[in-house]
C-alpha positions, 0 to 999 in steps of 0.5 A: 653900327656899334657892337653894343647896340647890335648885342642889345638888339639881339638880346631884346629879340631873344627876350620877346621884343621888350624894348628898353628906353635908350637915351641917345637919338637914333638908337631906338630906330636902329634897334627896331630895324634889327628886331624886324630883321633878326627877331622873326628869324630867331623866333621861327627856329624855336621848337613848338614843344617849348611853347606847349602848356603841357609842362614838365609833367607831360614830358616823356622819355622812353627807352626800349627797356621801358616798353611793355609789350602786349598782344597786338590790336584785334584788327591785326592778324594774330602774332603781332605785339604792341607797346603803347607809348602815348595815347590810345588807338581807340580814343580821339587824340594823338597816339604813338604805338610800336608794333612788333611783327614776327617773321613771315607776317602779313597784313592783307590789303586795307585802309585807315580812315585817318592819316597814318605815319610809320617809322621802321625801328628794326628789321624791314617792313615791306609795303605795297599799294592796292587791293591784292597782296602782291609781294612783287609789287611792294617796296622794302623799307629797312630800319630808319625808313619812314612812310606817310599814308593819307587817309583811305589809301589802300595798302598792304604790308609784310615782314620777312624777318622780325620787324618793329615799326612805330605808328603815330597819328591822331585817332581814333585809329582803325583798319578797314580791310579791302576784303571784309573776309580778311578782317581778323575781328570777324573770325 
């Protein structure tokens, strides 16, 4: 196959299947064949965000210095602070929040009615599963670790040193404590 035809087929695939009229016989079927083979593979690699209707006004870039830390959500024990990056924990829709825990911070066994995704930004966040906070049964998640939790999974967490995690999901977000007496909102 002629290099000019290949180049034209790739250009056509990248531009979204706009086929130009070609005079020589046999060229159009060859371009269509290349489009069928190359086009879908190239399109599958396009980032979905580029197709979003949000546009430039929805673009967000945040540095650590941009974060505005405030008291943590009332559903967490006192001492946590949070910085909301996007969305709201209480509203329907996507949210991204950073939580900062002081050393020796513990979150009693609980579950969430939605799936929750956690990335450890700094420090070490420890997590375990079940209805009893048993630090011998947890796993240490150092900075860079990720955990995904489907809705209703009973778990607990703690930080031995100052730790920052990033929490994201599709809200509204809530915590249901395994033992209702552990809920700081009721104290």
